[in-house]
C-alpha positions in Angstrom: 0.0 0.0 0.0 1.4 3.4 -1.0 2.4 6.1 1.5 -0.2 8.5 0.2 -2.9 5.9 0.7 -1.8 5.2 4.2 -2.2 8.9 5.0 -5.7 9.0 3.5 -6.8 6.1 5.7 -5.2 7.7 8.7 -7.0 10.9 8.0 -10.4 9.1 8.1 -9.7 7.1 11.2 -11.3 9.6 13.5 -14.8 8.9 12.1 -16.7 6.3 14.0 -20.3 5.2 14.0 -22.5 2.7 15.8 -22.9 -0.8 14.3 -26.2 0.0 12.5 -25.2 3.2 10.7 -24.0 3.4 7.1 -21.6 6.0 5.9 -21.1 7.5 2.4 -17.6 6.8 1.0 -16.5 8.3 -2.3 -13.9 6.2 -4.2 -11.9 6.6 -7.3 -11.1 3.3 -8.9 -8.3 2.4 -11.4 -9.6 1.2 -14.8 -9.1 -2.5 -14.0 -10.8 -2.5 -10.6 -14.3 -3.9 -10.0 -16.5 -1.6 -7.9 -18.8 -4.5 -7.0 -15.8 -6.3 -5.7 -14.5 -3.3 -3.8 -18.0 -2.8 -2.2 -18.2 -6.5 -1.3 -14.7 -6.4 0.3 -15.9 -3.4 2.3 -19.2 -5.0 3.4 -21.0 -2.3 1.6 -23.0 -1.5 -1.5 -22.7 0.8 -4.5 -25.3 3.6 -4.1 -24.1 6.2 -6.6 -21.9 6.6 -9.7 -20.5 9.5 -11.7 -20.6 8.3 -15.3 -17.3 8.4 -17.2 -15.3 9.3 -14.1 -14.9 5.8 -12.5 -16.0 7.5 -9.3 -18.5 5.8 -7.0 -20.4 6.4 -3.8 -20.4 3.4 -1.5 -22.6 2.8 1.6 -20.3 1.1 4.1 -20.5 0.3 7.8 -17.0 1.7 8.4 -14.0 3.1 6.5 -12.1 0.0 5.1 -8.4 -0.2 6.1 -7.4 -3.2 4.0 -7.7 -1.9 0.4 -4.6 -1.6 -1.8 -3.6 0.7 -4.6 -4.8 -2.0 -7.0 -8.3 -1.8 -5.5 -8.6 2.0 -5.3 -6.8 5.2 -6.1 -8.3 7.4 -3.4 -11.2 7.5 -1.0 -12.8 10.1 1.1 -15.9 10.6 3.2 -18.8 12.2 1.4 -18.9 15.7 2.8 -22.1 17.5 3.5 -23.2 21.0 4.6 -26.3 22.9 5.5 -27.2 26.5 4.9 -27.7 28.5 8.1 -31.1 30.0 8.8 -31.8 33.5 7.6 -34.3 36.2 8.7 -37.9 35.9 7.4 -38.0 38.2 4.4 -40.6 40.7 3.4 -42.0 39.9 -0.1 -43.0 42.2 -2.9 -45.8 41.5 -5.3 -46.1 43.6 -8.5 -49.1 44.7 -10.5 -50.3 42.4 -13.2 -49.7 45.3 -15.6 -46.0 45.5 -14.7 -43.5 43.7 -16.9 -42.0 40.6 -15.2 -38.5 41.8 -16.0 -38.9 45.2 -14.4 -36.2 44.4 -11.8 -33.5 44.6 -14.5 -33.6 48.4 -14.2 -32.5 48.2 -10.6 -29.5 50.4 -9.4 -27.1 47.4 -9.1 -27.6 46.5 -12.8 -27.3 50.1 -13.8 -24.0 50.5 -12.0 -22.4 47.7 -14.0 -24.0 48.9 -17.3 -25.8 45.6 -17.8 -28.6 46.9 -20.0 -26.2 48.9 -22.2 -24.2 45.8 -22.9 -27.3 44.2 -24.5 -26.7 46.4 -27.5 -23.7 44.2 -28.3 -24.8 40.8 -27.0 -27.8 39.1 -25.3 -26.2 35.7 -24.7 -28.0 34.0 -27.6 -27.0 30.4 -28.1 -25.2 30.0 -24.7 -26.2 27.5 -22.1 -25.6 28.5 -18.4 -25.9 25.6 -16.0 -26.9 26.7 -12.5 -26.2 24.2 -9.7 -28.6 25.2 -7.0 -31.9 24.3 -5.2 -35.4 24.0 -6.6 -36.4 26.6 -9.2 -39.9 28.0 -9.6 -40.2 27.3 -13.3 -43.6 29.0 -13.4 -42.3 32.4 -12.4 -43.1 34.9 -15.2 -39.6 36.4 -15.0 -38.2 33.0 -16.0 -40.5 32.3 -18.9 -38.6 31.4 -22.0 -35.3 31.4 -20.1 -35.1 27.8 -18.9 -34.3 24.4 -20.5 -34.9 21.1 -18.9 -32.4 20.3 -16.2 -31.9 17.5 -13.8 -32.9 16.7 -10.2 -30.1 15.0 -8.4 -31.7 15.3 -5.0 -34.4 12.7 -5.9 -31.7 10.1 -6.4 -29.9 10.7 -3.1 -29.6 7.4 -1.2 -31.5 7.3 2.1 -29.9 6.2 5.4 -26.4 7.0 4.4 -24.5 9.3 6.8 -22.4 12.1 5.4 -19.6 14.1 7.1 -21.1 17.3 8.3 -19.2 20.5 7.6 -20.9 22.7 10.2 -18.6 25.7 9.4 -19.6 26.0 5.8 -22.5 28.0 4.3 -23.2 26.0 1.2 -25.8 28.2 -0.3 -24.5 31.7 0.4 -27.5 33.7 1.3 -27.2 33.3 5.0 -26.6 37.0 5.4 -29.5 38.1 3.3 -31.4 41.3 3.9 -34.7 41.9 2.3 -36.8 44.7 0.9 -37.0 48.0 2.7 -38.4 51.3 1.6 -35.1 53.2 1.6 -32.9 51.0 -0.6 -35.9 50.2 -2.9 -36.9 53.8 -3.6 -36.9 53.2 -7.3 -39.9 50.9 -7.0 -43.1 52.6 -7.9 -45.5 52.0 -4.9 -48.5 52.3 -7.2 -47.5 49.1 -9.1 -45.9 47.1 -6.2 -47.0 46.2 -2.7 -45.8 44.3 0.3 -47.6 41.2 1.4 -49.0 41.4 4.9 -48.4 38.7 7.4 -51.8 37.0 6.8 -51.4 36.8 3.0 -47.8 35.6 3.3 -48.4 33.0 6.0 -47.9 30.1 3.6 -44.3 31.2 3.3 -43.7 31.1 7.1 -40.9 28.8 8.2 -39.5 28.3 4.7 -35.8 27.6 4.6 -33.9 30.2 2.6 -32.9 27.4 0.2 -36.6 27.4 -0.9 -36.0 30.6 -2.9 -32.3 30.4 -3.7 -32.5 28.8 -7.1 -35.2 31.1 -8.3 -33.4 34.2 -7.2 -30.1 33.1 -8.9 -31.8 32.1 -12.1 -33.6 35.4 -12.2 -30.3 37.3 -12.0 -28.9 35.2 -14.9 -32.0 35.8 -17.0 -32.0 39.5 -16.2 -28.4 40.2 -17.5 -28.2 37.6 -20.3 -31.8 37.4 -21.5 -31.2 35.2 -24.5 -29.0 32.7 -22.9 -30.6 29.5 -21.8 -30.5 28.4 -18.2 -30.0 24.7 -17.3 -31.3 24.3 -13.7 -29.5 21.5 -11.9 -31.0 20.7 -8.5 -28.3 19.5 -6.1 -29.6 21.1 -2.9 -32.8 20.0 -1.1 -35.3 22.5 0.3 -33.4 22.6 3.6 -30.2 23.7 1.8 -28.5 20.4 2.2 -26.2 18.7 -0.4 -23.0 16.8 -0.6 -19.8 16.9 -2.6 -20.5 13.7 -4.5 -23.9 15.1 -5.7 -22.3 18.4 -6.7 -19.5 16.7 -8.6 -22.2 14.7 -10.5 -24.0 17.9 -11.4 -20.8 19.6 -12.7 -20.0 16.7 -14.9 -23.6 16.4 -16.1 -23.6 20.1 -17.1 -20.4 19.6 -19.1 -21.6 16.5 -20.8 -24.9 18.1 -21.7 -23.7 21.2 -23.5 -23.3 23.9 -20.8 -20.7 26.5 -21.7 -20.9 28.1 -18.3 -21.6 26.7 -14.9 -22.6 29.0 -12.0 -21.8 27.7 -8.5 -23.4 29.9 -5.8 -22.3 27.8 -2.9 -19.2 26.8 -1.1 -17.7 24.5 1.6 -14.4 24.7 3.5 -13.7 21.0 2.5 -11.3 20.7 -0.4 -12.3 17.3 -1.6 -10.9 15.1 -4.4 -14.3 14.5 -6.0 -15.1 18.2 -6.3 -11.6 19.1 -7.4 -11.6 16.5 -10.2 -15.0 17.6 -11.4 -13.8 21.2 -11.7 -10.7 20.1 -13.5 -12.9 18.1 -15.9 -15.0 21.1 -16.7 -12.0 23.4 -17.2 -10.3 20.9 -19.5 -13.4 21.1 -21.8 -13.3 24.9 -21.9 -16.3 25.4 -19.7 -16.4 28.7 -17.8 -16.9 28.2 -14.0 -18.1 31.0 -11.8 -18.4 30.7 -8.0 -19.3 32.8 -5.0 -16.4 33.9 -2.8 -18.3 33.2 0.4 -20.1 35.1 3.2 -17.7 34.7 6.1 -15.7 38.0 5.8 -12.4 36.0 5.7 -9.5 35.4 3.4 -9.7 31.7 4.0 -10.9 30.1 0.8 -14.0 28.0 0.3 -14.5 25.6 -2.5 -15.0 25.4 -5.5 -14.1 29.2 -5.3 -10.6 28.3 -4.2 -9.7 26.2 -7.2 -7.4 27.6 -9.9 -9.3 28.6 -13.0 -12.6 29.4 -11.3 -13.9 32.9 -11.7 -14.5 33.7 -8.1 -16.7 36.7 -7.3 -16.8 38.8 -4.2 -19.6 41.1 -3.3 -19.7 44.9 -3.2 -22.3 47.6 -2.6 -23.5 50.5 -4.7 -20.6 52.5 -3.6 -18.1 49.8 -4.7 -17.2 49.1 -1.1 -16.7 45.4 -0.1 -19.8 44.0 1.5 -19.2 43.5 5.2 -19.9 39.7 4.9 -18.0 39.1 1.7 -14.8 36.9 1.6 -11.7 38.4 0.0 -8.1 37.4 -0.8 -6.3 35.3 -3.3 -9.2 33.3 -4.8 -11.2 36.4 -5.8 -10.9 37.2 -9.5 -13.6 39.9 -9.8 -16.2 41.7 -7.7 -19.9 42.4 -8.5 -22.8 44.0 -6.6 -24.1 41.7 -3.9 -25.9 44.0 -1.5 -29.7 44.5 -1.9 -30.0 42.7 -5.2 -33.6 42.5 -6.4 -34.6 39.3 -8.0 -37.6 37.0 -8.7 -38.8 35.0 -5.7 -41.1 31.9 -5.9 -44.9 32.4 -6.4 -44.6 35.4 -8.7 -43.0 37.5 -5.9 -39.7 39.4 -5.7 -37.3 40.0 -2.9 -34.2 42.0 -2.1 -31.2 39.8 -1.1 -27.6 40.1 -0.2 -24.8 37.6 -0.5 -22.0 36.5 -2.8 -24.4 34.0 -4.1 -26.0 36.8 -6.0 -22.7 38.3 -7.2 -21.5 35.1 -8.9 -24.4 34.9 -11.4 -23.7 38.4 -12.5 -20.2 37.2 -13.6 -21.7 34.1 -15.2 -24.2 36.2 -17.2 -21.5 38.6 -18.3 -19.4 35.6 -19.4 -22.4 34.4 -21.4 -22.6 37.7 -23.3 -18.9 37.4 -24.2 -19.1 33.8 -25.1 -22.0 34.6 -27.5 -19.7 37.0 -29.2 -17.2 34.3 -29.8 -14.8 35.1 -26.9 -13.3 31.8 -25.8 -11.3 33.0 -22.8 -13.5 35.5 -21.0 -11.2 36.1 -18.0 -9.0 38.8 -19.7 -11.8 41.0 -20.9 -13.5 40.6 -17.5 -10.4 41.9 -15.8 -9.7 44.5 -18.5 -13.1 46.0 -18.3 -13.3 46.1 -14.5 -13.4 49.2 -12.4 -10.6 49.7 -9.9 -12.1 49.8 -6.4 -9.0 49.8 -4.3 -9.2 53.5 -3.5 -12.5 53.0 -1.6 -11.3 49.7 -0.1 -7.9 50.7 1.5 -8.1 47.8 4.0 -8.4 45.3 1.1 -5.9 46.6 -1.4 -4.9 43.8 -3.7 -7.4 41.4 -2.1 -10.4 42.1 -4.3 -9.2 40.7 -7.5 -9.3 42.8 -10.7 -12.0 45.2 -9.5 -15.7 45.6 -9.9 -17.2 44.2 -13.0 -18.5 46.5 -15.8 -20.4 44.4 -18.2 -20.4 46.9 -21.0 -16.6 47.4 -20.9 -16.1 43.6 -20.9 -18.5 42.8 -23.7 -17.4 45.7 -25.9 -13.8 46.5 -24.9 -13.2 48.7 -27.9 
């Protein structure tokens, strides 16, 4: 048994369970190995597979310590995380006479010249995969913007324990703030109204993950209106997922024609299965965007911390770093992420904050460039960005290439 493999086993030795529990173990097999034999030797069963990657999810009673390099290349516990709770939002309903895409005129989009960029590109012909939670496909703002996606949650095996990463905020809207009269002054009160507690009671107790996918898809549709969004559900309505399921979603997106993958989530766990899925996408010239994280730290989360990922930090309308936003080496670009107005399930809208809502701005800008035939979107993103170091003296050199300007990036001449 190789030295690296011994270290991997030693690193898993802390994990213990009672005799009746089953744990999720992700394994990478060499081409000649039989997964059925590996599972049998581990007293377990195969409960998941990533097609074409020779990676499998096993349900086992304990981490095996007798496998050799001929059996397996690496193994790791299937990591999980859960989004922290967020304040109950106020919801906004618009008049039936108001256009469903009215939110695209909001100050945050105006700041980055998103609407002006549509003169040069609308994202036509580009597929953006969004790995997220459930999406309200009936929302009028998403009509005509979605293609069929895939629900990985429904295939998640029951009764298999995953390693909890309690320090991670997978879906990054834990620091969300919602509609208030001051920051939403551009909204015409005659055509929009708040829901009172009685009419919104059906939303009480909903986990923030309930709305996350719809919000993010709405931002993508608002900035790249002719791109097509592939919704990939890898998070349940409680905001729970795991790295094996996310890796499956990344590879599914690549294999089914996505040119861009938005990843508004993160975990502190740097796992082999997630790292290899990101490498697979990059090797096939797929653009990856990710949220920097909401912990106000320079410590990277993943997939944002992987080389080649266009990691986005959050700023406000004054180009100041959002107080919750991560910063540091992984950040490539910044985008508005404070008080972003976006579609909310059941034909509603809400104002949210988080790097989750900065990342899709970058993804949508990339779609506009890709539609113009730009293969490597990173240089024009950086070249078109606005220098925000002067208003962020405490973070000089830690906010990437500056705040995104969609018009400058799409039409750099």
